[in-house]
C-alpha positions as CSV (number, residue, x, y, z in Angstrom):
1,X,68.5,85.8,-33.3
2,X,65.8,83.8,-31.2
3,X,66.5,83.2,-27.8
4,X,65.1,81.0,-25.1
5,X,62.7,82.5,-22.7
6,X,65.2,82.2,-19.8
7,X,68.0,83.9,-22.1
8,X,65.9,86.7,-23.2
9,X,64.8,87.2,-19.7
10,X,68.4,87.3,-18.2
11,X,69.5,89.8,-20.9
12,X,66.6,92.0,-20.6
13,X,66.2,92.1,-16.8
14,X,69.2,94.1,-16.1
15,X,68.5,96.6,-19.0
16,X,64.7,97.3,-17.6
17,X,65.5,97.3,-14.0
18,X,68.8,99.5,-13.7
19,X,67.2,102.7,-14.9
20,X,64.4,102.5,-12.2
21,X,66.0,100.4,-9.7
22,X,65.2,102.7,-6.6
23,X,61.4,102.8,-7.4
24,X,61.5,98.8,-8.3
25,X,63.1,98.3,-4.9
26,X,60.5,100.3,-3.1
27,X,57.4,98.5,-5.2
28,X,59.0,95.2,-4.5
29,X,59.1,96.1,-0.6
30,X,55.5,97.0,-0.4
31,X,54.6,94.3,-2.8
32,X,56.0,91.7,-0.3
33,X,53.7,93.0,2.4
34,X,50.9,93.0,-0.2
35,X,51.1,89.3,-0.9
36,X,51.3,88.4,2.8
37,X,48.4,90.6,3.5
38,X,46.4,88.4,1.2
39,X,47.1,85.3,3.2
40,X,46.8,87.1,6.5
41,X,43.2,87.9,5.4
42,X,42.5,84.0,5.2
43,X,44.1,83.3,8.4
44,X,42.3,86.0,10.4
45,X,39.0,84.9,8.5
46,X,39.4,81.4,10.1
47,X,39.8,83.1,13.3
48,X,36.7,85.3,13.1
49,X,34.5,82.4,12.1
50,X,36.1,80.1,15.0
51,X,35.4,82.9,17.4
52,X,31.8,83.2,16.4
53,X,31.2,79.5,16.8
54,X,33.0,79.6,20.2
55,X,31.0,82.8,21.0
56,X,27.6,80.7,20.2
57,X,28.8,77.7,22.2
58,X,29.9,80.3,25.2
59,X,33.4,79.2,24.9
60,X,34.6,82.7,23.6
61,X,33.9,85.9,25.1
62,X,32.1,88.7,23.4
63,X,35.2,90.9,23.4
64,X,37.0,88.2,21.9
65,X,34.6,88.0,18.7
66,X,34.7,91.8,18.6
67,X,38.5,91.8,18.7
68,X,38.8,89.1,15.9
69,X,36.4,91.3,13.7
70,X,38.4,94.2,14.2
71,X,41.7,92.4,13.3
72,X,40.0,91.0,10.2
73,X,38.6,94.3,9.3
74,X,41.9,96.2,9.9
75,X,43.7,93.5,7.8
76,X,41.2,93.7,4.9
77,X,41.8,97.5,5.1
78,X,45.5,97.4,5.1
79,X,45.2,94.9,2.2
80,X,43.4,97.1,0.1
81,X,45.3,100.0,0.6
82,X,48.5,98.4,-0.3
83,X,46.5,96.9,-3.2
84,X,45.9,100.4,-4.4
85,X,49.2,101.9,-3.7
86,X,51.0,98.7,-5.9
87,X,48.4,99.0,-8.4
88,X,49.0,103.0,-8.8
89,X,53.0,102.9,-8.2
90,X,53.5,99.8,-10.4
91,X,51.9,101.9,-13.6
92,X,54.0,104.8,-12.5
93,X,57.2,102.7,-12.4
94,X,56.2,100.9,-15.6
95,X,55.6,104.1,-17.6
96,X,58.8,105.7,-16.1
97,X,60.9,102.7,-16.9
98,X,59.6,102.5,-20.5
99,X,60.1,106.1,-20.8
100,X,63.8,105.7,-19.9
101,X,64.1,102.4,-22.0
102,X,62.7,104.3,-25.0
103,X,65.2,106.9,-24.5
104,X,68.0,104.3,-24.1
105,X,66.6,102.8,-27.2
106,X,66.8,106.0,-29.1
107,X,70.4,106.7,-28.0
108,X,71.4,103.3,-29.0
109,X,70.0,103.6,-32.6
110,X,71.7,107.0,-32.8
111,X,75.1,105.0,-32.4
112,X,74.3,102.3,-34.8
113,X,76.4,102.0,-38.2
114,X,74.3,103.8,-40.9
115,X,75.3,101.0,-43.1
116,X,73.0,98.7,-41.0
117,X,70.0,100.4,-42.0
118,X,70.3,99.1,-45.4
119,X,69.7,95.4,-44.0
120,X,66.2,93.9,-44.0
121,X,66.7,92.0,-40.9
122,X,68.0,95.0,-39.2
123,X,64.9,97.2,-40.4
124,X,62.6,94.4,-38.9
125,X,64.4,94.3,-35.4
126,X,64.0,98.4,-35.7
127,X,60.2,98.1,-36.6
128,X,59.4,95.8,-33.6
129,X,62.0,97.0,-31.2
130,X,59.7,99.6,-29.7
131,X,56.9,97.1,-29.0
132,X,59.6,94.7,-27.8
133,X,61.0,97.4,-25.1
134,X,57.6,97.7,-23.8
135,X,57.2,93.8,-23.5
136,X,60.5,93.6,-22.0
137,X,59.2,95.9,-19.3
138,X,56.3,93.8,-18.8
139,X,58.4,90.9,-18.6
140,X,60.4,92.4,-15.6
141,X,57.3,93.7,-13.8
142,X,55.7,90.0,-14.0
143,X,59.2,88.5,-12.5
144,X,59.0,91.3,-9.8
145,X,55.7,90.5,-8.9
146,X,56.1,86.9,-8.9
147,X,58.9,87.1,-6.5
148,X,57.6,89.9,-4.3
149,X,53.8,89.1,-4.3
150,X,52.8,85.7,-5.5
151,X,55.6,83.7,-4.0
152,X,55.2,85.3,-0.4
153,X,51.3,84.8,-0.4
154,X,51.4,81.0,-1.7
155,X,54.4,80.1,0.4
156,X,52.1,81.4,3.4
157,X,49.1,79.8,2.2
158,X,50.9,76.4,1.9
159,X,52.2,76.5,5.5
160,X,48.6,77.4,6.6
161,X,47.3,74.3,4.6
162,X,49.8,71.9,5.9
163,X,49.2,72.8,9.1
164,X,45.3,72.1,8.6
165,X,45.8,68.8,6.4
166,X,48.3,67.5,4.3
167,X,45.9,66.2,2.1
168,X,44.2,69.3,1.6
169,X,47.3,70.7,0.1
170,X,47.9,67.8,-2.3
171,X,44.4,68.2,-3.6
172,X,45.1,72.0,-4.1
173,X,48.1,70.8,-6.1
174,X,45.7,68.8,-8.1
175,X,43.7,71.5,-9.0
176,X,46.5,73.9,-9.9
177,X,48.4,71.4,-12.0
178,X,45.4,71.6,-14.9
179,X,45.4,75.2,-14.6
180,X,49.1,75.3,-15.1
181,X,48.9,72.8,-18.1
182,X,45.8,74.8,-19.6
183,X,48.1,77.9,-19.8
184,X,51.1,75.8,-21.0
185,X,49.0,74.6,-23.8
186,X,47.6,78.2,-24.7
187,X,51.4,79.6,-24.6
188,X,52.6,76.3,-27.0
189,X,49.4,76.9,-29.5
190,X,49.8,80.6,-29.1
191,X,53.5,80.6,-30.5
192,X,52.3,78.0,-33.2
193,X,49.6,80.5,-34.2
194,X,51.9,83.6,-34.0
195,X,54.2,82.1,-36.3
196,X,51.5,80.8,-38.6
197,X,49.7,84.1,-38.8
198,X,52.5,86.4,-38.6
199,X,53.1,86.8,-42.6
200,X,49.4,87.1,-43.2
201,X,48.9,89.8,-40.7
202,X,51.7,91.8,-42.0
203,X,50.1,91.5,-45.4
204,X,46.9,92.6,-44.3
205,X,48.8,95.5,-42.3
206,X,50.2,96.4,-45.7
207,X,46.8,96.4,-47.7
208,X,45.3,98.4,-44.8
209,X,47.9,101.3,-44.7
210,X,47.5,101.6,-48.5
211,X,43.7,102.2,-47.8
212,X,44.0,104.6,-44.9
213,X,47.2,106.4,-44.9
214,X,47.6,109.7,-46.2
215,X,50.7,108.9,-48.3
216,X,48.8,106.2,-50.3
217,X,45.0,107.8,-49.8
218,X,45.2,109.9,-53.0
219,X,46.6,107.8,-55.4
220,X,44.4,105.0,-54.4
221,X,41.3,106.8,-54.6
222,X,42.2,108.4,-57.9
223,X,43.3,105.4,-59.7
224,X,40.1,103.7,-58.6
225,X,42.2,100.6,-56.8
226,X,40.6,101.2,-53.6
227,X,38.2,98.2,-54.2
228,X,41.1,96.1,-55.4
229,X,43.0,96.5,-52.2
230,X,40.0,96.0,-50.2
231,X,39.1,92.6,-51.7
232,X,43.0,91.8,-51.0
233,X,42.6,92.9,-47.5
234,X,39.6,90.7,-47.0
235,X,41.1,87.5,-48.6
236,X,44.1,87.9,-46.3
237,X,42.2,88.5,-43.2
238,X,40.0,85.4,-44.1
239,X,43.3,83.4,-44.5
240,X,44.6,84.7,-41.1
241,X,41.3,83.7,-39.3
242,X,41.3,80.2,-41.0
243,X,44.6,79.6,-39.8
244,X,43.9,80.8,-36.3
245,X,40.8,78.7,-36.1
246,X,42.6,75.5,-36.9
247,X,44.9,75.8,-34.0
248,X,42.1,77.4,-31.6
249,X,39.9,74.2,-32.1
250,X,42.7,72.1,-30.8
251,X,43.7,74.3,-28.1
252,X,39.7,74.3,-26.8
253,X,39.7,70.5,-27.1
254,X,42.6,70.1,-24.8
255,X,41.5,72.9,-22.5
256,X,38.0,71.2,-21.9
257,X,39.8,68.0,-20.8
258,X,41.9,69.7,-18.4
259,X,39.2,72.0,-17.0
260,X,37.1,68.7,-16.4
261,X,40.0,67.3,-14.5
262,X,40.2,70.4,-12.6
263,X,36.7,70.5,-11.7
264,X,36.7,66.9,-10.4
265,X,39.8,68.0,-8.2
266,X,37.9,71.3,-7.1
267,X,35.4,68.5,-5.8
268,X,37.7,66.6,-4.2
269,X,38.8,69.6,-2.2
270,X,35.1,70.2,-1.0
271,X,34.8,66.7,0.0
272,X,38.0,66.8,2.1
273,X,37.0,70.0,3.9
274,X,33.4,68.6,4.8
275,X,34.8,65.4,5.8
276,X,37.6,67.0,7.8
277,X,35.1,69.5,9.2
278,X,32.8,66.4,10.3
279,X,35.5,64.6,11.9
280,X,36.7,67.6,13.8
281,X,40.0,67.9,12.2
282,X,39.0,71.0,10.7
283,X,37.3,73.9,12.2
284,X,34.2,75.6,10.8
285,X,36.1,78.7,10.6
286,X,39.1,77.0,8.5
287,X,36.5,75.3,6.3
288,X,35.0,78.8,5.5
289,X,38.5,80.3,5.3
290,X,39.9,77.8,2.9
291,X,36.8,77.5,0.8
292,X,36.4,81.2,0.2
293,X,40.1,81.5,-0.7
294,X,40.1,78.8,-3.4
295,X,38.6,80.9,-5.8
296,X,41.3,83.8,-5.4
297,X,44.0,81.3,-5.5
298,X,42.5,80.1,-8.9
299,X,42.5,83.8,-10.0
300,X,45.8,84.6,-9.1
301,X,47.2,81.4,-10.6
302,X,45.5,82.5,-13.9
303,X,47.2,85.8,-13.6
304,X,50.4,84.3,-13.4
305,X,50.3,81.9,-16.2
306,X,47.7,83.3,-18.5
307,X,47.7,86.9,-18.3
308,X,51.3,87.3,-17.5
309,X,53.8,84.7,-18.3
310,X,51.3,83.6,-21.6
311,X,51.3,86.8,-23.0
312,X,55.0,87.5,-22.8
313,X,55.4,83.7,-24.3
314,X,53.3,85.0,-27.1
315,X,55.5,88.2,-27.5
316,X,58.8,86.9,-27.1
317,X,59.6,87.7,-30.8
318,X,59.2,91.2,-30.0
319,X,61.4,91.1,-26.8
320,X,64.3,89.3,-29.1
321,X,63.8,92.2,-31.6
322,X,64.4,94.6,-29.0
323,X,67.5,92.7,-27.6
324,X,68.9,92.1,-31.2
325,X,68.9,96.0,-31.8
326,X,70.5,96.6,-28.4
327,X,73.1,94.3,-29.3
328,X,74.0,95.4,-32.6
329,X,77.3,96.5,-33.4
330,X,77.7,100.2,-32.8
331,X,79.8,103.0,-34.6
332,X,82.5,103.7,-32.5
333,X,83.7,106.8,-34.5
334,X,85.6,109.7,-33.3
335,X,84.9,113.3,-34.9
336,X,88.1,114.9,-36.2
337,X,88.6,118.3,-37.8
338,X,89.7,118.4,-41.3
339,X,92.7,120.0,-42.3
340,X,91.5,121.4,-45.5
341,X,88.7,120.7,-48.0
342,X,90.6,118.0,-50.0
343,X,89.3,114.5,-50.9
344,X,90.7,111.4,-52.2
345,X,89.5,108.2,-53.0
346,X,92.0,105.3,-53.8
347,X,90.5,102.2,-55.5
348,X,87.1,102.3,-53.4
349,X,84.5,99.6,-53.8
350,X,81.2,99.5,-52.0
351,X,78.4,96.8,-51.7
352,X,75.2,97.0,-50.0
353,X,74.5,94.5,-47.2
354,X,72.4,91.7,-48.5
355,X,73.1,92.2,-52.1
356,X,75.6,90.2,-54.5
357,X,76.9,93.0,-56.8
358,X,78.9,96.1,-55.9
359,X,77.3,99.3,-56.3
360,X,80.6,101.3,-56.8
361,X,83.7,99.7,-58.6
362,X,87.1,100.6,-58.1
363,X,86.4,104.4,-57.9
364,X,89.8,106.4,-57.9
365,X,89.2,110.2,-57.6
366,X,91.3,113.5,-56.3
367,X,89.5,116.6,-55.5
368,X,91.7,119.6,-54.5
369,X,90.9,121.7,-51.7
370,X,88.3,124.5,-52.8
371,X,87.5,123.0,-56.0
372,X,83.7,122.6,-57.1
373,X,83.2,119.3,-58.8
374,X,79.8,117.9,-60.1
375,X,79.2,114.2,-60.3
376,X,76.8,113.3,-62.8
377,X,75.2,110.0,-64.1
378,X,71.7,108.7,-64.9
379,X,69.4,107.3,-62.3
380,X,71.3,103.9,-60.7
381,X,74.8,105.2,-61.7
382,X,75.8,105.2,-58.1
383,X,75.8,109.0,-57.3
384,X,74.0,108.9,-54.2
385,X,76.0,106.1,-52.9
386,X,79.3,107.8,-53.9
387,X,77.9,110.8,-51.8
388,X,77.6,108.7,-48.6
389,X,81.1,107.3,-49.2
390,X,82.5,110.8,-49.6
391,X,80.9,112.0,-46.5
392,X,82.1,109.2,-44.6
393,X,78.8,107.8,-43.7
394,X,79.2,104.3,-45.2
395,X,83.0,103.0,-45.0
396,X,83.9,101.2,-48.4
397,X,84.3,97.5,-48.7
398,X,87.8,98.0,-50.1
399,X,90.0,100.8,-50.9
400,X,90.5,104.0,-48.8
401,X,88.8,107.6,-48.5
402,X,91.0,110.3,-47.3
403,X,89.2,113.6,-46.4
404,X,91.0,116.9,-45.4
405,X,94.2,114.8,-44.8
406,X,92.5,112.4,-42.5
407,X,92.0,108.8,-43.6
408,X,88.3,107.7,-42.8
409,X,87.4,104.3,-41.3
410,X,85.0,102.6,-38.9
411,X,86.7,104.6,-36.3
412,X,86.9,108.2,-37.8
413,X,84.7,110.6,-39.3
414,X,85.0,114.5,-40.2
415,X,81.2,115.5,-39.8
416,X,82.2,118.6,-38.0
417,X,84.0,119.9,-41.1
418,X,81.1,118.9,-43.4
419,X,77.9,120.2,-44.6
420,X,75.2,118.6,-46.7
421,X,72.2,118.9,-48.7
422,X,70.6,115.5,-49.2
423,X,68.2,114.6,-52.0
424,X,65.7,113.1,-49.2
425,X,66.2,116.3,-46.9
426,X,64.3,116.3,-43.4
427,X,61.0,118.5,-43.0
428,X,61.5,119.5,-39.1
429,X,58.3,120.3,-37.6
430,X,60.1,123.2,-36.0
431,X,60.0,127.0,-36.8
432,X,61.3,128.5,-39.9
433,X,64.4,129.8,-38.2
434,X,65.1,126.5,-36.4
435,X,64.8,124.6,-39.8
436,X,67.7,126.4,-40.9
437,X,69.7,127.0,-37.6
438,X,69.5,123.6,-36.6
439,X,72.5,122.7,-39.0
440,X,74.9,125.0,-36.8
441,X,73.3,126.2,-33.6
442,X,76.4,127.7,-32.5
443,X,76.8,129.8,-35.6
444,X,76.2,133.8,-35.1
445,X,75.2,134.2,-38.7
446,X,71.9,135.7,-39.9
447,X,69.7,132.8,-41.0
448,X,67.6,135.2,-42.9
449,X,70.7,136.0,-45.2
450,X,71.2,132.4,-46.2
451,X,67.6,131.9,-47.0
452,X,67.7,135.4,-49.0
453,X,70.8,133.9,-50.9
454,X,68.6,131.0,-51.9
455,X,65.1,132.9,-52.5
456,X,65.3,136.7,-52.2
457,X,61.5,137.0,-51.9
458,X,61.1,134.2,-49.4
459,X,59.2,136.9,-46.9
460,X,56.5,137.2,-49.6
461,X,56.5,133.6,-51.0
462,X,56.6,131.4,-47.8
463,X,53.5,132.7,-45.6
464,X,56.0,132.3,-42.5
465,X,58.2,134.2,-40.4
466,X,60.7,133.1,-38.0
467,X,58.4,131.8,-35.3
468,X,55.9,130.0,-37.6
469,X,56.0,126.2,-37.1
470,X,56.2,124.4,-40.6
471,X,53.7,121.8,-39.8
472,X,50.1,121.9,-39.9
473,X,50.3,119.2,-36.8
474,X,51.2,121.9,-34.7
475,X,48.9,124.6,-35.9
476,X,51.7,125.8,-38.2
477,X,51.8,125.9,-42.1
478,X,53.1,123.6,-44.5
479,X,55.3,124.6,-47.7
480,X,55.5,123.3,-51.1
481,X,58.2,120.8,-52.2
482,X,60.0,123.5,-53.8
483,X,60.1,125.9,-50.7
484,X,61.0,123.0,-48.3
485,X,63.9,122.3,-50.7
486,X,64.9,125.9,-50.8
487,X,65.0,125.8,-46.8
488,X,67.1,122.7,-47.1
489,X,69.7,124.4,-49.1
490,X,69.8,127.4,-47.0
491,X,70.3,125.1,-44.0
492,X,73.1,123.4,-45.7
493,X,75.0,126.5,-46.6
494,X,74.3,128.1,-43.3
495,X,76.6,125.5,-41.5
496,X,80.4,126.5,-41.4
497,X,82.4,123.8,-43.2
498,X,85.3,122.8,-45.4
499,X,83.3,120.4,-47.6
500,X,80.0,121.4,-48.9
501,X,78.1,118.2,-50.7
502,X,74.9,118.8,-52.4
503,X,73.0,115.8,-53.6
504,X,70.3,116.5,-56.2
505,X,70.0,119.9,-54.6
506,X,67.3,121.1,-57.2
507,X,65.2,118.0,-57.9
508,X,62.1,119.7,-56.5
509,X,62.8,122.9,-58.5
510,X,61.9,123.5,-61.9
511,X,64.9,124.3,-64.6
512,X,64.0,128.1,-64.6
513,X,64.2,128.4,-60.7
514,X,67.1,126.1,-60.9
515,X,69.3,128.6,-62.9
516,X,68.6,131.3,-60.5
517,X,70.2,129.1,-57.7
518,X,73.6,128.6,-59.9
519,X,75.0,132.0,-58.4
520,X,73.8,130.9,-55.0
521,X,76.0,127.8,-55.0
522,X,78.9,129.8,-56.5
523,X,78.8,132.1,-53.6
524,X,78.4,129.3,-51.0
525,X,81.2,127.3,-52.6
526,X,83.8,130.3,-51.9
527,X,86.3,129.0,-49.5
528,X,84.9,125.4,-49.6
529,X,85.2,122.4,-51.6
530,X,81.9,122.0,-53.2
531,X,80.9,118.2,-54.5
532,X,77.2,118.5,-56.4
533,X,75.6,115.2,-57.2
534,X,72.9,115.7,-59.9
535,X,71.5,114.2,-63.0
536,X,70.6,117.7,-64.1
537,X,73.5,119.0,-66.1
538,X,72.5,122.5,-65.9
539,X,74.5,122.6,-62.5
540,X,77.5,120.9,-64.1
541,X,78.3,124.0,-66.2
542,X,79.3,126.1,-62.8
543,X,81.7,123.3,-61.8
544,X,85.5,123.5,-62.3
545,X,85.3,119.8,-63.2
546,X,82.7,117.0,-63.9
547,X,82.9,113.4,-63.0
548,X,80.5,111.1,-65.1
549,X,79.4,107.8,-63.2
550,X,78.0,105.0,-65.1
551,X,77.1,101.5,-63.5
552,X,79.2,102.4,-60.6
553,X,82.5,103.3,-62.2
554,X,83.9,106.6,-63.3
555,X,83.7,106.7,-67.1
556,X,84.7,110.4,-67.6
557,X,86.4,113.0,-65.7
558,X,87.2,116.7,-67.0
559,X,85.6,120.0,-67.4
560,X,82.4,120.6,-69.0
561,X,83.8,121.8,-72.1
562,X,86.4,119.1,-72.3
563,X,83.6,116.5,-71.9
564,X,81.4,118.0,-74.4
565,X,84.3,118.0,-76.9
566,X,84.9,114.1,-76.3
567,X,81.6,113.4,-77.9
568,X,80.9,110.7,-74.9
569,X,78.5,109.7,-72.3
570,X,78.4,113.5,-70.9
571,X,77.8,115.0,-74.4
572,X,75.0,112.3,-74.9
573,X,73.3,113.2,-71.7
574,X,73.9,117.0,-72.3
575,X,72.2,117.0,-75.5
576,X,69.3,115.1,-74.3
577,X,68.9,117.8,-71.7
578,X,69.9,120.8,-73.7
579,X,66.2,121.7,-74.3
580,X,65.7,122.1,-70.7
581,X,68.0,125.0,-70.5
582,X,67.2,127.2,-73.7
């Protein structure tokens, strides 16, 4: 959803301001005096120069000149102290606020519906949300500064200019008008440039990652594809630069005209000052004070419209990504305990978001409490999707799922009673002990016993003890894919649960080692319902029943022996893999 600047500001402001409202309140209070002190310096500068002129003429005493100088110096010192405090504390508040916003963002992500992660639009918002949160913090910081620093400063300077000469104020407005128009042009062209070059930039970043990231580095070099991707990268960057140059030229021509107008207006101010001074309407001190402050006012105006509002305008897309994510519908599920380990799927169908075909079609299954069932099928048959439905991660589009006597829906899950080993398991950058115990931190079981069930020789094979961090990033060690999978299996069976689901639990383990794990799964399944999702049929032999999926449908259902005798899909798959287990 693309929002206007004001709409995005109205929604982002309370999100960013509330977590650090006390700090922002203190900063705003000090910033008001900070802005007033800048204007006070101009006024005291006039009085100082007027006192010097009066002293030369003998109309002002030496003590008055010293007092004016002392007042100007004191105001300068106070202004610089306030400036230093505001700059320092603003960074502190910004970092503190950004940290709390990131925590809020992570908390929000943890409450989102898992199925939303299958949407491309959602992944775009997720990818840009962190940068958008930072831009939202900058937006609030800019708004506060405008109200508490710039408005008091320009308001006091405006009153001061009016008291000197109405014409002087009008001339100043003519100077600032081109500054405003110049930055509006930059904001306009910046937005157009961003929209035009964004696709090319994303393409270039993709090629850059292929050339530089560890995941792609080895394969790219071995295949000799580096030069090819480098050529694609250069072509894309060239297209990016040509698009930006086309708009930059137009922007430069318009800015040149506006700057010429601003220069003429600046000259007009100088003539007004000289004329007023000659006619006696403006004192020498006022002339010096106003003339010296014009550059400061120009710089402050550019800060507002170019550095602050200009950057925010260009980054509005990322702020919208942040807001889109914060407004995404949440999973309001309540966790309930399963009464037992039974599973019932009644005419369940499921379709991934932004796709046109059902991935699962009219699945009806009953799995008894304590039963061990293998779900098999070739790649793309729908096994992993069925696992997510069985676990209650994804709600079905039609039909119903009942786990342990509890009907699963958008508002209910049975996660406290479920354990799982996923095909794409996490490699936590924690110690070996924490990598296993993280599945059930309240359990008093010995984690070494569970890992020993998976690999009796782990103490010699792993090169790690309980306190070894499993990551080279933290001066620890890394493990092989098979060793990591054994840890994931140990983590899954360590958790006390009524339902244990294993999704391709031995995909990184060779068939010989796989056969040694069969008994482990049988022991882990004691007292639990166990569902094994696999395309490797050696595991199916240990199951009480085998369910065969094909194209999102259940095509066969029975024991290993029964399905072999039917000479159907399961028998075909078994014969194709039989050599692995001989």
